[in-house]
Steps between C-alpha positions, in 0.01 A plus 500: 500500500283803534240682297256265334466646150876503422538158658219348296636632174853376582376151594270468195811581291663182635189292439386491867146535623480796748178369640679175601863596545473823707500442875328757713531329838786541751574121522689423184430186286730207579646490151536812290385483140709571194327842497408595851334821606424662841255784564310642803569313818730268305739780394713514812854631538628158606402352154814664366718304745354164404777292342249372236504852347851436377364245246306772312640655186279815512378670822240775484453718818200727442455646842502865598841660540601789725822663380700735724765665279646691793530188725499201266537243774148609605351404161284189504256278314169452674362148553196357687531575870544187708188363667632535858550870440151535362367324818692737725767248596869528449632372175766223496851632471692174441647420165667717235229768503259634757200441267342833589372556149774744399802365304750773561801570278733354763294179512489472123881483497464183704277312253634203303364530152597293197256634245586599142292813560326660798225754413412766755189646343412748780534872447846653478691183611799605285564816695755535778788711630801564280786421729866571410684178447178290507264637231125494555432343841149357486295197435666427168840468664352277780335252254816468297699450814259236608574289191250614235672514163284778370253737670214690341397812683281810445608859489168674574153426626345240275154449357338179619336394179786597279753329719286178506518493120872581490580238767285234337660552165851508643455175689351334187819591322720391791319160490611476136862544595553865423765693704334734758574826314382350163184362670407844634581675174285264306209554745543877477494484120184287515331755720598783259386305201164424653460869588577596143252257353236624747560860398488419128171323550342772716710817532439678833650608827456164662674305231777765486553481875569126477833582326607731786849390626363523856324168427769300318837648605522501879723190533867447451710181525823487696747214525549227242248634243 
């Protein structure tokens, strides 16, 4: 779900064809594929409530995230606005979510996940409010509560191109059976190795910048890693 570059890299890592297997229309296909992606008008909030999602081992949510550290319950992930709202009509409110295009923290606690790992690749998705007796109240807690066995989140604003490389490499490793933390570590080391080779071949500021931790170190894994 979400931004196209990251989604394409992740789906290619599982051997899928993004041109064929990514759905950009609101009406979902009758049968979901082994690797199914949704972008644009297809990336709606209600997709996360579809019971078919529970069949997927790895879930990538690459939408924009708005994090409110002072009032964490107001934090949300942004999805495509429903078509009735775009047309100036009232959006439907039946079902487990109001499908207003904003998955709030409270709504995220109501999801029913069964994924080995859920990756929230938006900016700062790992932040939240440190609450006595609870720990960090944020999207990480909500996804673990919803049933995800591990959650990968970011600690700062991420670079799109760097994140796409990191996410693609991680999902390639996940597809080979690596645990989530090992999969991300291997992808990070690959990015660092590539940066070193580029610098040795052509030393310069651009090659040196590729090794900046800003590009390869924004994500952490929580849960069963």
